[in-house]
Steps between C-alpha positions, in 0.01 A plus 500: 500500500627256765356383832683768699338769288155352547550493876508880491125464439460249782210679668302539178567142390391361837179705491429376148561142614260544794233636264544200267483253792176658624359497148574128463361431849179681410462282190578160648346528849150374556242752632507352853880541518511863378524617862859370509599761240497757782763308700698431181507868404591613851776241529652578160484875549636475855798307361537760224502780759782332694703436183449860385720622788796296373745728316525523121802643317468831322440469127279567197324304229350558154733783407442685825120477492505301824730605784554372850710640786486463880249776574237392247551136593439553870212737432334219303549283808331767715202506263487120504483512879211746479314278252555195723351685798200601288456138389499383862224749575299393196473125573170521690351726231608263224346202678175680573451712188703356211519126560123446451536657152826311430694828462784431744764402242408795279549736793855378566595488133383856437665637814833333425481617138456856624802467728697354208419814299611723786831313517563550129402866532751563778781318318432677170798650322289662230147626451390191306565265792358762737175527304461124459547458875255779571229344285566149631459629856185701422286256299474231772411764761212621284359147510568460873314819591184341358544162669207561736269502197195462723576846639410783260763725663771253398387508136483879514853513643630284215334718235638821651846353536522368143379830351740720697788254476460496120504879488810527719673228297429687176636825645815324623556330164465831316755651739739214424457565126594866549814403691587249228447764230754732663750254652487245216481202736282336764802369695535677835879531481488647148220740595699623798788606275283641221279750688547865410188651664288574194131566558394162360713315755352701787145429376590133464633489857180662630287240319712215636463651847121510455491133400706389799325750727173317428649176634622681812168692529665840519272804493344589254518143359339347808128512421477127434656388828220539756227348280717210383631425851146502640351282228783251448551201730692623805801280426528660154463850648785401731709387202434822309586719798835341585638264232393673179566844647837396643622371162382816324680720755819302446478541121429874529797538733742329261369689197529841667824436687687328216340523153354852522751649742576773244147632558545538873423873509192454281343205680588633847228763470251243375583267788490786751146601405382140464635412846307784664179424310520128571562542872232766548227341285567151636483616861199730463294238322604231750350717774155464341494124451287255693569190290830347612606399149447853368671629815810289428482596131538870577756415766709325232464806275635722779787256563595529131537875552747438783703268274549788256696686772788259448449501121598868500839427655638312196784360711607178670319591822179539301537148354554351845210694651256396226584129513498498882168686510342259251614203708336643814195616303437147371493354852281786630241496224481121475423488873236776482329357192522154656294607800243665273492186287436248777234721663326555167514128417361390837241775556458697175575824691742753353416838658702666777192523725462123472831471689354654816584274793723274290764482776248348741404218265817457288797651690774339289359631172463844659867501602611396150291780348635755750866413438450501122328841505763638740766390252319666209467816710869495592460470877811372684627241580318320217703459180296756304651782708853414385384453140352852490808642677727384218263650241529835679877460523524439124298814425700703754826394333396715202358787706127442449413631846171664397383171351601317818297750704197435277556126542512535879170690491351218296633243746314690773179474296562130438544437873140606550341271244728204575381522860132489402487117457719463811261717700204300370662170594640594841297789641149469362239248606219350299210268567553364149875450521661252262469164679803295591632282221816304444712574196634209300853379569638641174376852578637479853839399363493800265412732790784360712752555220383857433505590870852362543603695192353829622655466844842373389574667165503850651713413801749266333745722313642210299206516258570859399872429485439210260277719281774764504752237389299394193368844401802622305317537168583867434 
């Protein structure tokens, strides 16, 4: 293996190097200098995010276990951008909550380790690399959900997540064993050519779908999401809702579109029913929520149902629509969770009614929240409208008009509950409105980037054209 081959793993090697640097810094820095770890981590990861957009040649390593190509490379860069925005929003929380306990370095190391696992999972060329990446991404998140150990809800969230994640992992692994028993290999390319539709293979595919569906929080594998999102630190809820979910959607897309394409007729019905259930359950439960973190949890469940519209297409348009939607979804959700995070950190308030009169006292935060929720709802001219349009177009290309009609009905429902926080902030008044406060500079920078993204990505056609150019994986 020469240097050129190792550079195929540039993103993973850089992340590993950052983790080692932070580990050494944690060991050698005196307690009074530990605060500089925050700037060190932000600087290193910001540099990594910029480098991640530089092209890498297509290739594979370790006998095909690790693969890289333009689409997966740039999708890793998109996830890195999302993580960087989340880090910017988390600086104040780290200084206030973690630095007194000397947990700042551990936070960054665990978060970067989780992202490293997601990168390996997306570049996997066989189920061994996929499973190792899955476990590497999950274990640090279990620890991070419990980082607010003084809050019993955070500990409860960690316990629930580890129990259900273990169960889903076991189901997925058993499904992989069934596929291996029938195909005689765990390599994706070999499996693709060795499938003959026996019952064991179909059962194995269903179990693999359940395991990945847990990560995406598809119905009926969603029960963990609301409780974990509510109990975990808001920055980790944000990570789970956009970064972890985005990587899992990408992996499911490649498995269904490429490896298990022979099962298209079989898994189409599964996806059809799951899409309807996920949209309906996510939207109906979101209607009932008062806590903003639970509200956004069920919102993210409903959004996963919309993603399945494009999954059913199994064509190039579906690939483009999914990647484009995930890009817009990351900016939208990071902005919405960011507003919830800064308000919760400054005031401890998380309910929708607490936002009454927010526009009077904090107009800029109210505008950020409104644009983010408008994007999630798919209201033009915000980018989320165009993202949902391409999902509908992908489903229409295969004639799923009834499903599109059901999706449009669910969008109508979602418009109502997405407008509830907006109504509270802009139209309602309160004698106990959240007082004016000034967000830290890092959070404001994150909000500026997300707002530019939501207003530009939908209107600038070059983004979708670039995604179309690199999406030729079928």
